[in-house]
C-alpha positions in Angstrom: 5.4 22.3 -2.2 2.1 22.3 -0.3 1.4 18.6 -1.0 1.1 15.9 1.6 2.4 12.5 0.7 0.9 9.3 2.1 2.9 6.1 1.5 1.9 2.6 1.1 5.1 0.6 1.2 5.0 -3.0 0.5 8.1 -4.7 1.8 8.3 -8.2 0.4 11.3 -9.8 2.2 12.9 -13.0 1.0 13.2 -16.1 3.2 16.8 -16.6 4.0 18.7 -19.1 1.8 22.1 -20.6 2.4 23.1 -20.9 -1.2 23.7 -17.5 -2.9 22.8 -19.0 -6.2 19.2 -19.8 -5.1 18.6 -16.8 -2.9 15.6 -14.8 -3.9 15.9 -11.1 -4.3 14.4 -8.7 -1.8 11.5 -6.8 -3.3 10.3 -3.4 -2.1 7.4 -1.7 -3.8 6.8 2.0 -2.8 3.5 3.7 -3.8 3.3 7.4 -3.1 0.2 9.5 -3.4 0.3 13.1 -4.6 3.9 13.1 -5.7 5.1 13.9 -9.2 7.6 12.0 -11.3 10.4 14.5 -10.7 9.8 15.1 -7.0 12.5 12.5 -6.1 16.2 12.9 -6.5 16.6 9.6 -8.3 14.3 11.0 -11.1 16.1 14.4 -11.2 14.2 16.2 -8.5 16.1 18.9 -6.7 13.5 20.6 -4.4 12.9 17.8 -1.9 15.8 15.8 -0.5 15.1 12.1 -0.8 18.5 10.4 0.0 17.1 7.1 1.3 14.8 6.6 -1.6 17.6 7.6 -4.0 19.9 5.0 -2.4 17.2 2.3 -2.8 16.8 3.3 -6.4 20.5 3.3 -7.1 20.7 -0.3 -6.0 17.4 -1.4 -7.5 15.2 -0.9 -10.5 13.7 2.5 -11.6 10.5 2.6 -13.5 10.8 5.4 -16.1 7.8 4.7 -18.2 4.9 3.6 -16.0 1.4 4.9 -15.5 -1.3 4.6 -12.9 -4.5 2.7 -13.9 -6.9 5.2 -12.2 -6.8 8.9 -11.5 -7.5 8.3 -7.7 -5.5 6.3 -5.2 -7.6 3.3 -4.0 -8.3 1.9 -7.5 -4.7 2.5 -8.5 -3.5 0.6 -5.4 -6.0 -2.2 -6.2 -4.6 -2.4 -9.7 -1.0 -2.7 -8.4 -1.9 -5.1 -5.6 -3.8 -7.5 -7.9 -2.0 -7.0 -11.3 -5.4 -6.4 -12.9 -7.3 -3.4 -14.2 -9.5 -2.6 -11.2 -12.5 -2.2 -13.5 -12.4 -6.0 -14.0 -13.5 -6.5 -10.4 -15.6 -3.4 -9.8 -13.1 -1.3 -7.7 -13.3 1.9 -9.8 -13.6 4.6 -7.0 -12.1 5.5 -3.7 -13.8 3.9 -0.7 -16.1 6.1 1.3 -17.8 6.1 4.6 -21.1 6.6 2.8 -22.3 3.4 1.0 -24.7 3.7 -1.8 -28.3 2.6 -1.1 -28.5 -1.1 -0.7 -24.9 -1.5 0.4 -23.1 -1.5 3.8 -19.5 -0.7 4.8 -18.9 -4.5 4.6 -19.5 -4.3 0.8 -16.9 -1.6 0.4 -13.4 -2.8 -0.4 -11.2 -4.7 -2.8 -12.8 -8.0 -3.8 -11.6 -10.7 -1.4 -11.7 -13.4 -4.1 -9.0 -11.6 -6.1 -5.5 -12.6 -4.9 -2.9 -9.9 -4.2 0.8 -9.5 -4.8 1.1 -10.5 -1.1 -0.7 -13.8 -1.7 1.5 -14.5 -4.8 4.8 -13.6 -3.0 3.8 -15.8 0.0 3.1 -18.7 -2.4 6.6 -18.3 -3.7 8.3 -18.4 -0.2 8.5 -14.7 0.7 7.6 -13.1 4.0 5.4 -10.0 3.3 4.6 -6.8 5.1 2.4 -3.8 4.1 3.4 -0.5 5.7 1.5 2.8 5.7 -1.8 3.6 4.0 -3.9 0.6 3.0 -7.1 2.2 1.5 -8.6 -1.1 0.2 -11.5 -1.3 2.6 -12.0 -0.4 6.3 -13.7 -3.6 7.4 -12.1 -6.8 8.7 -12.4 -8.9 5.5 -10.2 -6.3 3.6 -7.6 -5.9 6.4 -4.0 -6.5 5.0 -3.4 -9.5 7.2 -6.4 -11.1 5.4 -5.1 -10.1 2.0 -1.8 -11.9 1.8 0.4 -9.9 4.1 2.1 -11.5 7.1 2.5 -8.2 8.9 1.0 -4.7 8.7 1.9 -1.4 10.3 -0.3 1.4 9.2 -3.9 2.6 8.9 -6.7 1.2 6.7 -8.4 4.4 5.6 -7.6 6.8 2.7 -6.0 9.5 4.7 -4.9 10.3 8.2 -3.9 13.4 10.1 -0.2 13.8 10.8 -1.1 14.8 14.4 -2.0 12.4 17.2 -5.6 11.9 18.1 -6.7 13.2 21.6 -9.3 10.5 21.8 -9.8 7.1 20.3 -9.6 7.4 16.6 -12.2 5.8 14.3 -11.1 2.5 12.8 -10.0 3.9 9.4 -7.7 6.4 11.2 -6.3 4.0 13.9 -2.7 3.2 13.6 -2.2 -0.6 13.7 0.8 -2.8 14.5 -0.6 -6.0 12.9 -4.1 -6.2 14.7 -3.1 -4.2 17.7 -4.0 -0.5 17.8 -0.9 1.6 18.5 -1.5 4.2 21.3 -1.2 7.8 20.2 
C-alpha cells in the first residue's frame, strides 16, 4: 500500500424543501489524491476496505470514464472547482512557498475572479462546505470561505502531517474550523 491519501470533500447540501417534487438532491463530490481507480470497493478494489464510500456510491453516481485535467493535485482541483481547464486561467502547477521573482505569496492561488462550484451551488439555493485539503492558495483571498463555501473544515496547504504539531503550525498546515484554528 504505502500511499497516503489526502481528501478534499465538497459536501454541497440542499436547502430543505417541503414538497418532495421540488426537493433538490444532495450533492457530495469526493476528490482523493494518490489513489488508484480500483483502490475502492465500489470500483472492484479488494485490498482496502471502503464500506462508507461504497455505500455512498451504491446510492449515488459512479464515474467510470473520467480523467484528471493535470498530473498534479492543485491544478486538478482548480479544474474541478471551476469547471474549466486550469490552463485557461494560469493555474498549471501546484502552489509553493517559494514564489518566482516578482511575485509574492498573495499572487499564488486560484484566480479569485473565476467562480467555483461553491459559488454556482450557492446561487442555486444550496448550502456548501469544503472539508479536508484545499490547496488552492494559502493566503486569505483564496480561503474557501471567500471562494463560495459557507463552511470549511480542513487545511489550506498541499499536504499535512497525520500527527499533531507540538507548536503552532504554519498557516498552510493549520487545521481550521471555518476561520478558527482548531487546537492540536
